[in-house]
MIKOLPA-973477 format. One record per residue (C-alpha): residue in three letters; y, z, x. Coordinates in pm, whole numbers, padded with zeros to 5 digits, always signed. Each point is the difference from the previous one (the first is absolute). Layout:
REM MIKOLPA-973477
ALAYZX;...
REM end
This chain:
REM MIKOLPA-973477
MET-00332-00542+01452;TRP+00329+00155-00107;TYR+00086+00352+00111;SER+00305+00213+00073;ASP+00049+00166+00338;LEU+00311+00185-00122;TRP-00170+00307-00147;THR+00079+00335+00161;ASP-00100+00233-00286;TYR-00338-00164-00060;GLU-00279-00068+00251;LEU-00361-00108-00036;LEU-00137+00217+00279;ASP-00366-00102-00012;ALA-00267-00152-00224;SER-00377+00050+00002;ASP-00300+00064-00226;GLY+00167-00124-00316;GLU+00313+00212+00041;ARG+00360-00020+00117;LEU+00175+00270+00203;GLU+00369-00020-00088;ARG+00325+00176+00081;TRP+00249+00015-00287;GLY+00307+00164+00146;ASP-00143+00320+00153;LYS-00307+00009-00229;ILE-00344-00127+00107;LEU-00226-00155-00267;ILE-00356-00133+00001;ARG-00071-00247-00279;PRO-00283-00246-00075;ASP+00046-00372+00063;PRO-00276-00256-00079;GLN+00131-00235+00270;VAL-00090+00251+00273;ILE-00361-00114+00045;TRP-00031+00098+00369;ARG-00163+00332+00083;GLY-00011+00258+00275;VAL+00326-00099+00171;ALA+00233+00281-00115;SER+00196+00116+00304;HIS+00330+00154-00108;LYS+00021+00379+00030;ALA+00180+00030-00336;TRP-00328-00063-00188;LYS-00058+00374+00043;HIS+00343+00104-00122;ALA+00057-00180-00331;ASP+00225+00157-00263;GLY-00170-00195-00279;ILE-00344-00161-00031;TYR-00106-00219-00293;ARG-00370-00073-00038;ARG-00175-00230-00241;SER-00279+00136-00218;SER-00345-00162-00009;SER+00024+00012-00380;GLY+00333-00185-00003;GLY+00361+00096+00043;GLY+00089+00262+00257;ALA+00220+00299+00074;TRP+00214+00169+00264;VAL-00256+00226+00166;LYS+00271+00147+00219;ASN+00361+00012-00110;ASP+00241+00203+00210;LEU+00276-00236-00107;PRO+00319+00084-00188;ALA+00031-00135-00353;SER+00239-00261+00139;TRP+00185-00096+00317;THR+00213-00293+00112;ILE-00017-00265+00270;GLY+00236-00279+00097;TYR-00014-00368+00093;GLY+00336-00101+00142;SER+00259+00094-00263;LEU-00266+00035-00271;ARG-00145+00335-00103;PHE-00317+00065-00197;VAL-00154+00306-00160;LEU-00373+00045+00063;ARG-00242+00179-00230;PRO-00378+00032+00049;MET-00155-00163-00307;GLY-00337+00029-00166;PHE-00123-00337+00125;LYS+00071+00041+00375;HIS+00351-00150-00023;THR+00330+00147+00121;GLY+00238-00214-00205;LEU+00076-00248+00279;PHE-00176-00293+00166;PRO+00144-00015+00354;GLU-00135-00348+00074;GLN+00243-00134-00263;ALA+00288+00064+00241;ALA-00065-00349+00142;ASN+00077-00145-00344;TRP+00304+00224-00047;ASP+00143-00141+00324;TRP-00069-00358-00115;CYS+00169+00051-00338;GLN+00301+00173+00154;LYS+00053-00280+00251;LEU-00001-00268-00271;ILE+00236+00199-00224;ARG+00250+00069+00277;GLU-00002-00357+00125;ALA+00050-00145-00350;ASN+00370+00098+00003;ARG+00011+00011-00380;PRO-00092+00242-00277;ILE-00378+00027-00028;LYS-00190+00131-00303;VAL-00358+00121+00066;LEU-00282+00080-00242;ASN-00262+00244+00134;LEU-00316-00003-00216;PHE-00276+00262+00028;ALA+00268+00170+00206;TYR-00177+00336+00055;THR+00227+00251+00180;GLY+00257-00260+00097;GLY-00037-00069+00372;ALA+00101-00363-00052;THR+00258+00100-00261;VAL+00196+00224+00235;ALA-00036-00247+00287;CYS+00150-00284-00208;ALA+00273+00222-00142;ALA+00091+00121+00351;ALA+00040-00365+00102;GLY+00250-00055-00281;ALA-00212-00137-00287;SER+00000+00116-00359;VAL-00355+00091-00102;VAL-00200+00031-00320;HIS-00291+00237+00067;VAL-00294-00019-00244;ASP-00315+00212-00006;ALA-00221+00126-00282;ALA-00034+00352+00148;LYS+00288+00228-00091;GLY-00070+00237+00289;MET+00014-00278+00257;VAL+00333-00125-00137;ALA+00137+00355+00022;GLN-00106+00016+00364;ALA+00167-00336+00064;LYS+00328+00145-00129;GLU-00052+00295+00233;ASN-00053-00232+00297;ALA+00315-00194-00084;ALA+00204+00320-00014;LEU-00145+00120+00332;SER+00099-00337+00150;GLY+00360+00036-00118;LEU-00053-00256-00277;ALA+00031+00219-00309;GLU+00297-00209-00118;ALA-00141-00335+00114;PRO-00051-00273-00265;ILE-00365+00085-00069;ARG-00137-00016-00353;TYR-00320+00202-00050;ILE-00239-00105-00277;VAL-00327+00160-00112;ASP-00193-00286-00156;ASP-00303-00225+00017;CYS+00099-00266+00255;LYS-00139-00300-00187;LYS+00171+00098-00325;PHE+00325+00056+00189;VAL-00020-00344+00164;GLU-00063-00164-00338;ARG+00305+00172-00150;GLU+00219-00094+00297;LEU-00097-00365-00044;ARG+00100+00014-00368;ARG+00329+00168+00093;GLY+00078-00268+00258;ASN+00034+00248+00289;ARG-00067-00138+00348;TYR-00043+00143+00351;ASP+00063-00127+00351;GLY-00291+00198+00145;ILE-00325+00125-00151;ILE-00238+00254+00152;MET-00333+00087-00155;ASP-00273+00242+00108;PRO-00257-00028-00279;PRO-00297+00238-00015;SER-00354-00117+00058;TYR-00106+00138-00337;GLY+00169+00166-00294;ARG+00053+00017-00373;GLY+00306-00097-00197;PRO+00165+00213-00270;GLY-00217-00163-00267;GLY-00321+00049+00197;GLU+00014-00348+00154;VAL-00208-00025+00319;TRP+00182-00117+00312;LYS-00220-00132+00280;LEU+00208-00153+00277;GLU-00230-00292+00078;ASP-00003-00105-00366;SER+00364+00071-00084;ILE+00215-00075+00304;GLY+00023-00377-00050;GLU+00135+00027-00353;PHE+00231+00287+00092;LEU+00141-00174+00307;SER+00064-00317-00204;LEU+00179+00207-00264;ALA+00206+00213+00239;SER+00107-00296+00215;GLN+00182-00140-00303;LEU+00244+00291+00038;LEU+00130-00138+00330;SER+00361-00115-00011;ASP+00123-00354+00061;ASP+00084+00107+00356;PRO-00295+00227+00088;LEU-00037+00186+00326;PHE-00354+00139+00022;LEU-00320+00105-00170;LEU-00241+00253+00150;VAL-00351+00080-00126;ASN-00204+00288+00140;SER-00374+00045-00045;TYR-00232+00286+00094;THR-00301-00167-00164;THR-00250-00070+00277;GLY-00159-00294-00183;LEU+00330-00187-00036;SER+00090-00168+00328;PRO+00358-00064+00121;MET-00066-00374-00008;THR-00106+00015-00365;MET+00328+00171-00083;ALA+00187-00258+00207;TYR-00168-00282-00191;LEU+00107+00150-00333;THR+00354+00052+00128;ARG+00025-00362+00114;LEU-00124-00114-00342;TYR+00236+00208-00210;VAL+00304+00054+00224;GLU+00025-00240+00292;ARG-00076-00307-00215;ARG+00294+00083-00223;TYR+00256+00141+00242;GLY-00093-00143+00339;GLY+00035+00241+00288;SER-00301+00124+00194;THR-00295+00236-00047;GLU-00178+00211+00258;ALA-00280+00250-00036;GLY-00147+00267+00222;GLU-00138+00349+00038;LEU+00212+00312+00026;GLY-00098+00236+00278;LEU+00065+00330+00174;ARG-00031+00053+00374;VAL-00259+00262+00100;SER+00159+00205+00277;ALA-00329+00113+00156;THR-00126-00354+00062;GLY+00300-00234-00031;GLY-00189-00202-00261;TYR+00118-00077-00352;LEU-00158+00121-00323;PRO+00018-00252-00288;CYS+00156+00164-00306;GLY+00031-00269-00266;ALA+00139-00349-00042;SER+00333-00155-00090;THR+00119-00345-00097;ARG+00365-00078+00068;TRP+00189-00291-00148;SER+00362-00066+00095;CYS+00243-00274-00085;LYS+00138-00068+00348;GLN+00250-00255-00121;SER+00229+00109-00282;LYS+00027-00256-00281;LYS+00376+00054+00012;ASP+00026-00100+00368;
REM end
């Protein structure tokens, strides 16, 4: 399992009965989590003092049943700063478990000792974008949601990266990849965080299990002749890390060499010392540069 122990502004305080108890800066949130299948073990005193509580509805969806939160506030991870906003579907605009992947990308970029160009697909609010830019990479940030791209720009500015070489694009990721291939553009690193389910601009249905193989094959063709890394995230419970690793070996490692590893992302639960699984990642890196 991959996790970061460098957080100071985020903490998973406790987990029980299908819910997380979290500290985001000085705000305490309770949110549902389907991975929390254990019951009756809540022990942290902050369960009684939450600033925000999101509860699922038996008819589907959910809502903040208590919301004493500001419209937005900021937290930091090292030199990076992020704006948080309570959203309609339990989210805050940041996935703290991804910090483990930010650290991995930053290390590879800094150790490359050359200009690195990164493509971040399904880039959401830009956690990976600002991490790569802070490490010295130029980044192309692509997401279909205009509001999420606007928040990514906000996060970059908060992190002192307003003038960094980041290009923000509101577009369907598959259509963007297809155009980049026709243009002949290439990238040294590719990050993708595709949704489990969605619809394209023409009403096309995206289901990750059915679409990820074709998309990964297509996107991997955008890697440069001297590629550095490719990272795929998945929050789809039915798609195992090893399945993603197999696809990555087929479409990336076979062509470029290097090595592939896969694992779960996790967050440490302060009350118990255990780790809550929060999704999966597959990491491919080209350890040996073709130019060496």
